[in-house]
C-alpha positions as CSV (number, residue, x, y, z in Angstrom):
1,M,-5.4,20.6,19.9
2,N,-4.1,22.0,16.6
3,P,-5.6,25.5,16.3
4,G,-5.3,25.3,12.5
5,L,-7.9,22.5,12.4
6,E,-10.5,24.5,14.3
7,G,-11.2,26.8,11.4
8,P,-11.8,30.5,11.4
9,D,-13.9,32.2,14.1
10,R,-17.5,32.4,12.8
11,S,-18.9,34.4,15.7
12,Y,-20.5,37.8,15.1
13,N,-19.5,40.8,17.1
14,K,-21.9,43.2,18.7
15,G,-21.6,45.7,15.9
16,D,-22.8,43.3,13.2
17,R,-25.7,44.9,11.5
18,K,-26.9,41.9,9.4
19,P,-27.8,39.1,11.7
20,A,-30.8,38.0,9.6
21,A,-28.6,37.7,6.5
22,A,-26.0,35.8,8.5
23,A,-28.7,33.4,9.8
24,A,-30.1,32.9,6.3
25,L,-26.6,32.1,5.0
26,G,-26.2,29.6,7.8
27,V,-29.4,27.9,6.9
28,L,-28.3,27.8,3.2
29,W,-25.0,26.2,4.1
30,V,-26.8,23.5,6.3
31,S,-29.2,22.8,3.4
32,L,-26.4,22.4,0.9
33,F,-24.5,20.2,3.3
34,I,-27.5,17.9,3.7
35,L,-27.9,17.7,-0.1
36,W,-24.2,17.0,-0.4
37,I,-24.4,14.0,2.0
38,A,-27.5,12.7,0.3
39,A,-25.8,12.9,-3.1
40,G,-22.8,11.1,-1.8
41,S,-25.0,8.3,-0.5
42,A,-26.9,8.0,-3.8
43,T,-23.7,7.7,-5.8
44,G,-22.0,5.2,-3.4
45,S,-19.3,7.6,-2.4
46,E,-18.4,7.4,1.3
47,T,-17.3,11.0,1.5
48,P,-15.5,13.6,-0.6
49,A,-13.0,14.3,2.2
50,S,-9.6,12.9,1.6
51,L,-8.0,9.8,3.1
52,S,-5.0,11.8,4.1
53,H,-6.2,12.2,7.7
54,R,-6.4,8.4,8.0
55,V,-2.6,8.0,7.5
56,L,-0.1,7.8,10.4
57,V,3.5,8.6,9.4
58,V,6.2,7.1,11.5
59,F,9.7,8.5,11.4
60,N,13.0,8.1,13.2
61,R,13.6,11.3,15.2
62,T,17.3,10.5,15.5
63,D,17.8,10.6,11.7
64,G,17.4,13.9,9.8
65,G,16.7,12.1,6.5
66,S,13.8,10.1,8.1
67,R,12.2,13.3,9.5
68,E,12.7,15.0,6.1
69,V,10.9,12.3,4.2
70,A,8.1,12.1,6.7
71,K,7.5,15.9,6.6
72,Y,7.7,15.9,2.8
73,Y,5.1,13.2,2.5
74,A,2.8,14.8,4.9
75,K,3.0,18.1,3.1
76,R,2.4,16.6,-0.4
77,R,-0.5,14.6,0.8
78,G,-2.0,17.0,3.3
79,I,-1.5,14.7,6.2
80,P,-2.2,16.5,9.5
81,E,0.8,17.4,11.7
82,Q,-0.6,15.4,14.6
83,N,-0.5,12.3,12.4
84,L,3.3,12.3,12.5
85,C,4.7,9.8,15.0
86,S,8.3,9.8,16.1
87,I,10.3,6.8,17.3
88,A,13.9,6.5,18.5
89,P,15.1,3.0,17.5
90,I,18.6,1.9,18.3
91,D,19.1,0.6,14.8
92,T,17.7,1.5,11.4
93,M,17.5,-2.1,10.2
94,W,17.4,-4.7,12.9
95,L,15.6,-4.8,16.3
96,G,15.4,-7.5,19.0
97,W,12.1,-8.5,20.4
98,K,12.3,-6.3,23.5
99,E,13.6,-3.3,21.5
100,Y,10.7,-3.7,19.1
101,H,8.2,-3.5,21.9
102,S,9.7,-0.6,23.7
103,Q,11.0,1.5,20.7
104,V,8.4,0.8,18.0
105,K,5.2,-0.9,19.2
106,A,4.6,1.1,22.4
107,P,5.3,4.5,20.8
108,I,3.2,3.8,17.8
109,Q,0.3,2.6,20.0
110,K,0.6,5.9,21.9
111,C,0.4,7.8,18.7
112,L,-2.6,5.8,17.5
113,K,-4.4,6.5,20.8
114,A,-3.7,10.2,20.5
115,V,-5.4,10.4,17.1
116,G,-7.9,7.6,17.6
117,P,-6.9,4.1,16.5
118,E,-10.1,3.7,14.6
119,N,-9.3,6.8,12.6
120,I,-6.2,5.4,11.0
121,L,-6.2,3.0,8.1
122,Y,-2.7,3.3,6.8
123,I,0.6,3.5,8.7
124,V,3.6,4.6,6.7
125,F,7.2,4.1,7.9
126,S,9.6,6.8,6.7
127,Y,13.1,6.3,5.4
128,Q,15.7,4.9,7.9
129,T,13.3,3.2,10.2
130,P,13.9,-0.5,11.2
131,Y,12.2,-3.2,9.1
132,R,13.5,-6.4,10.6
133,V,12.7,-7.8,14.1
134,L,14.0,-11.0,15.6
135,G,11.4,-13.1,17.4
136,P,11.4,-13.6,21.2
137,D,13.3,-17.0,21.0
138,A,16.7,-16.1,19.6
139,R,17.5,-19.8,19.2
140,L,14.8,-20.2,16.6
141,K,16.2,-17.2,14.6
142,L,12.8,-16.4,13.3
143,T,12.7,-13.0,11.6
144,F,9.6,-10.9,10.8
145,T,9.1,-7.5,9.3
146,V,8.4,-4.7,11.7
147,D,5.8,-3.5,9.2
148,Q,3.7,-6.7,9.3
149,E,3.9,-6.9,13.0
150,V,2.5,-3.3,13.2
151,S,-0.3,-4.2,10.9
152,D,-1.9,-6.1,13.8
153,I,-0.4,-3.9,16.5
154,W,-3.3,-4.4,18.9
155,D,-2.9,-8.2,18.6
156,Q,-6.5,-8.7,17.7
157,L,-5.8,-11.2,15.0
158,S,-2.9,-13.2,16.6
159,P,-0.3,-12.7,19.3
160,D,3.1,-11.2,18.7
161,F,5.4,-13.4,16.7
162,P,3.0,-16.3,16.1
163,Q,4.2,-19.7,15.3
164,S,1.2,-20.0,12.9
165,R,-0.9,-17.2,11.5
166,P,-4.5,-17.0,10.5
167,R,-5.8,-15.5,7.3
168,H,-6.7,-12.0,8.0
169,P,-10.4,-11.1,7.4
170,Y,-9.9,-8.4,4.7
171,Y,-8.2,-10.9,2.4
172,D,-9.8,-12.1,-0.8
173,P,-9.3,-15.9,-1.0
174,A,-9.5,-15.9,-4.8
175,R,-9.1,-19.0,-7.1
176,S,-7.2,-17.9,-10.2
177,K,-7.7,-20.9,-12.5
178,A,-11.5,-20.9,-11.8
179,N,-11.6,-17.1,-12.1
180,V,-13.4,-16.7,-8.7
181,Y,-12.8,-13.4,-6.9
182,Q,-14.8,-11.6,-4.3
183,P,-16.4,-8.3,-5.0
184,F,-14.1,-5.5,-4.1
185,E,-14.6,-3.8,-0.7
186,S,-12.5,-0.8,0.3
187,F,-10.5,-1.1,3.4
188,A,-12.4,1.9,4.9
189,D,-15.7,0.0,4.3
190,Y,-14.3,-3.1,5.9
191,R,-13.1,-1.2,9.0
192,A,-16.4,0.6,9.4
193,Q,-18.1,-2.8,10.1
194,A,-19.0,-3.4,13.7
195,D,-17.1,-6.7,13.9
196,A,-14.0,-5.6,12.0
197,K,-10.5,-6.2,13.4
198,M,-8.4,-3.2,14.1
199,I,-5.7,-4.0,11.5
200,Y,-3.8,-1.5,9.3
201,S,-2.3,-1.4,5.9
202,V,1.4,-0.7,6.6
203,W,3.8,0.8,4.1
204,R,7.3,2.2,3.8
205,L,8.8,5.1,2.0
206,D,12.3,3.7,2.0
207,A,15.1,3.5,-0.5
208,A,18.9,3.9,-0.9
209,N,18.6,7.6,0.0
210,A,16.1,10.2,1.1
211,Q,15.7,11.6,-2.4
212,L,14.6,8.3,-3.9
213,A,12.2,7.8,-1.0
214,K,10.6,11.2,-1.6
215,G,10.5,10.3,-5.3
216,L,8.1,7.4,-4.6
217,V,5.6,10.1,-3.5
218,D,6.3,12.4,-6.4
219,K,5.8,9.8,-9.0
220,A,2.6,8.5,-7.5
221,I,1.1,12.0,-7.5
222,A,2.3,12.6,-11.0
223,A,0.7,9.4,-12.3
224,E,-2.6,10.2,-10.6
225,K,-2.7,13.5,-12.5
226,S,-1.7,12.1,-15.9
227,G,-3.0,8.6,-15.7
228,L,-0.8,5.5,-15.5
229,K,0.1,4.4,-19.0
230,G,2.5,1.9,-20.4
231,L,3.1,-1.8,-21.1
232,V,2.0,-4.7,-18.8
233,C,4.7,-7.4,-18.6
234,I,3.9,-10.8,-17.1
235,D,6.8,-13.3,-16.7
236,R,5.5,-16.9,-16.1
237,K,7.4,-20.2,-16.0
238,W,5.3,-23.1,-17.4
239,P,2.7,-24.0,-20.0
240,L,-0.7,-23.8,-18.3
241,N,-1.8,-27.2,-19.6
242,T,1.0,-28.8,-17.5
243,I,0.1,-27.3,-14.1
244,E,-2.8,-27.1,-11.6
245,D,-3.8,-24.2,-9.4
246,T,-1.9,-25.7,-6.4
247,G,1.6,-25.5,-5.1
248,L,4.0,-23.5,-7.3
249,G,1.5,-24.0,-10.2
250,A,-0.8,-21.6,-8.3
251,G,1.8,-18.8,-8.9
252,D,1.6,-19.3,-12.7
253,W,-2.2,-19.4,-12.8
254,D,-2.2,-16.2,-10.7
255,L,0.2,-14.5,-13.2
256,H,-1.8,-15.7,-16.1
257,R,-5.1,-14.3,-14.7
258,A,-3.3,-11.0,-14.0
259,A,-2.4,-10.9,-17.7
260,D,-6.0,-11.7,-18.7
261,F,-7.4,-8.9,-16.5
262,A,-4.9,-6.4,-18.0
263,R,-6.0,-7.4,-21.5
264,E,-9.7,-7.1,-20.5
265,A,-8.9,-3.5,-19.3
266,G,-7.5,-2.7,-22.8
267,L,-3.8,-2.6,-21.8
268,Q,-1.0,-3.9,-24.0
269,V,0.3,-7.1,-22.5
270,I,3.4,-9.2,-22.9
271,E,2.9,-12.6,-21.3
272,D,5.9,-14.9,-21.4
273,A,5.7,-18.5,-20.4
274,N,9.4,-19.3,-20.8
275,D,11.3,-20.5,-17.7
276,A,13.8,-17.8,-18.4
277,E,13.3,-14.2,-17.0
278,F,12.8,-11.2,-19.2
279,G,16.2,-10.2,-20.6
280,T,17.4,-13.8,-20.8
281,P,16.8,-15.8,-24.1
282,P,14.4,-17.2,-25.1
283,A,12.3,-14.7,-23.0
284,P,11.7,-11.2,-24.4
285,A,14.9,-9.1,-24.3
286,R,13.2,-6.0,-22.8
287,C,10.1,-4.7,-21.1
288,D,10.3,-1.0,-21.7
289,D,7.9,1.7,-20.5
290,A,6.4,-0.9,-18.1
291,A,3.4,0.3,-16.2
292,L,2.6,-3.0,-14.5
293,Y,4.8,-6.0,-13.9
294,A,4.4,-9.4,-12.2
295,G,6.7,-12.3,-12.6
296,W,9.3,-14.7,-11.2
297,Y,11.9,-16.1,-10.4
298,S,15.4,-15.0,-9.5
299,L,16.5,-15.3,-5.9
300,N,17.7,-12.0,-4.4
301,H,18.5,-10.5,-7.8
302,Y,17.2,-7.7,-10.0
303,N,17.3,-8.5,-13.7
304,D,17.8,-5.1,-15.4
305,A,15.5,-5.7,-18.4
306,F,13.0,-2.9,-17.6
307,S,12.4,0.8,-18.0
308,W,9.6,2.1,-15.7
309,A,6.8,4.4,-16.6
310,T,5.9,7.1,-14.1
311,G,3.7,5.4,-11.5
312,A,4.8,1.9,-12.4
313,I,3.9,-1.0,-10.0
314,G,6.0,-4.2,-9.9
315,I,5.5,-7.5,-8.1
316,H,8.4,-9.9,-8.3
317,I,7.8,-13.3,-6.8
318,D,11.0,-14.5,-5.1
319,S,11.8,-15.4,-1.5
320,L,14.2,-12.6,-0.9
321,S,12.7,-10.0,-3.2
322,A,13.0,-7.2,-0.6
323,W,15.9,-8.6,1.5
324,G,16.9,-5.0,2.1
325,P,15.0,-2.0,0.6
326,R,18.0,0.3,0.7
327,S,20.8,-1.8,-0.8
328,G,22.0,-5.1,-2.1
329,T,21.2,-7.2,-5.1
330,N,17.5,-7.7,-4.3
331,W,14.7,-6.9,-6.7
332,A,12.8,-4.2,-4.7
333,A,15.8,-2.0,-3.8
334,N,17.1,-2.0,-7.4
335,A,13.7,-1.5,-9.0
336,I,13.3,1.6,-6.9
337,K,16.8,2.9,-7.9
338,R,15.7,2.4,-11.5
339,G,12.4,4.3,-11.2
340,I,9.6,2.1,-10.1
341,T,6.9,3.8,-8.0
342,V,5.4,0.9,-6.0
343,T,6.7,-2.6,-5.2
344,T,6.7,-5.3,-2.6
345,G,8.7,-8.3,-1.5
346,S,9.9,-10.5,1.4
347,I,12.9,-10.3,3.7
348,E,12.9,-14.1,4.4
349,E,11.3,-17.2,3.0
350,P,7.5,-16.4,2.9
351,G,6.1,-19.4,1.1
352,L,4.2,-18.7,-2.1
353,S,0.9,-18.1,-0.3
354,G,2.6,-15.5,1.9
355,L,3.4,-13.1,-0.9
356,L,1.1,-10.6,-2.7
357,H,-1.2,-12.2,-5.3
358,P,-0.9,-10.3,-8.6
359,S,-4.2,-11.1,-10.2
360,G,-6.4,-9.9,-7.4
361,T,-4.2,-6.9,-7.0
362,F,-4.5,-5.9,-10.6
363,R,-8.2,-6.5,-10.6
364,D,-8.8,-4.2,-7.6
365,L,-6.6,-1.5,-9.1
366,F,-8.6,-1.6,-12.3
367,Q,-11.7,-1.0,-10.2
368,G,-10.1,2.2,-8.9
369,A,-8.6,1.0,-5.7
370,N,-5.6,2.6,-4.1
371,V,-2.5,0.4,-3.6
372,G,-3.0,0.5,0.2
373,D,-6.2,-1.4,-0.2
374,A,-5.4,-3.6,-3.2
375,F,-2.1,-4.9,-1.7
376,L,-3.6,-5.7,1.8
377,R,-6.6,-7.3,0.3
378,N,-4.4,-9.7,-1.7
379,T,-1.9,-10.6,1.0
380,E,-3.1,-13.6,3.0
381,F,-1.1,-13.2,6.2
382,L,-0.1,-10.5,8.7
383,K,2.8,-10.7,11.2
384,W,5.0,-12.3,8.6
385,V,7.9,-11.3,6.3
386,V,6.5,-9.0,3.6
387,L,7.2,-5.3,2.9
388,Y,5.1,-2.8,0.9
389,L,7.2,0.0,-0.6
390,G,5.5,3.2,-1.8
391,D,2.6,5.5,-1.1
392,P,-0.6,3.6,0.0
393,L,-2.8,6.5,-1.1
394,Y,-1.7,6.1,-4.7
395,R,-4.6,5.3,-7.1
396,P,-3.1,4.5,-10.5
397,F,-6.6,4.4,-12.2
398,P,-8.7,6.9,-10.2
399,Q,-11.7,6.3,-12.4
400,G,-11.1,2.6,-12.9
401,L,-10.8,0.9,-16.2
402,P,-13.7,-0.8,-18.1
403,P,-15.1,-3.4,-17.8
404,F,-13.9,-3.3,-14.2
405,A,-14.8,0.4,-13.6
406,K,-18.5,-0.4,-13.5
407,K,-17.9,-2.4,-10.3
408,Q,-18.1,0.7,-8.1
409,H,-17.0,0.9,-4.6
410,K,-16.7,3.5,-1.9
411,E,-13.4,5.3,-2.0
412,E,-12.0,8.6,-0.7
413,K,-9.6,10.6,-2.8
414,P,-6.2,11.5,-1.4
415,A,-5.3,15.1,-1.2
416,T,-2.2,16.5,-2.9
417,S,-0.2,19.7,-2.7
418,N,2.6,21.0,-4.7
């Protein structure tokens, strides 16, 4: 047990001359506590305690940079020391099936059991931890992300390396063209249900170097304090009257609805329907001071047409958008190098439905959700090929934005420290 968590000794010694005053003070504290709980229930707030104790941070104990980033994140967010989980992988990128089980899955399960698997909502991999795993049949050459395998680490939703995967139960099966979205439910609320699956929102503080990885935390905390401000850029491909909400057309309807939600929230929006990407004529030449971005398509390539506001969130739809979060030509790695705070992408072909859905994500963020909840709620499958990069506790709009802010939900606030 960590003695620092037990609190100060509140016993009275034999020489204490004011037991009645002490007892009265105790009664007062109990009364205030009961009133505090009642007030929380009345306002729909689950608890004023932070979400920080519900984060497990996984680091590579054989790499100094990985340990450094993990400890930095824990300090800044007030994550308890016992929530740091060390692994010793043979590689910082690839693992085989057996190595994944022995060097990642089993150690993380042990860490979860130590703190209580039900107590953790978010698992965050630190810099220089492996993110690719080869499936058990090497002949098939099926590759998954370590992160999405760990999201269902107890195999309650599907077995390891499934040939097909069910929709996870926290997912919102929205219909963009019809503007049909489920009411937001926080991940904490979902997991509190008796029949909830023991799944996790799994993230990664990873980048070209440790300093950039730590910067993902710094920028998230800075944006929470100042408020995320800037332009919303949406990069579509086709006129809406030429497509249906099916196949690839579903991607454009998703993007269009994301733009609509941003306009409803009072944000300045550039919505481009040219086939060309931002920065390529006839599309807009630049998207500067971007707070939110969603668009497509340039395979394994970052089109440098952006400058990013502090706290910026970007979703680029392409099949290799996070081929490697530390290097290469892919969108995610280069967006992080150029200042984005949160992004996502895939390491292999995911199919359009396997990627994060921008419209539901934006809608949930505008209601005050953190990115850990919003991203998981709008990604259909687990045990697949997607990475989330950034701090899951980051809430870009802590009070929400009208008219979405009135759709209240239970949400704990992350702790921060300087």
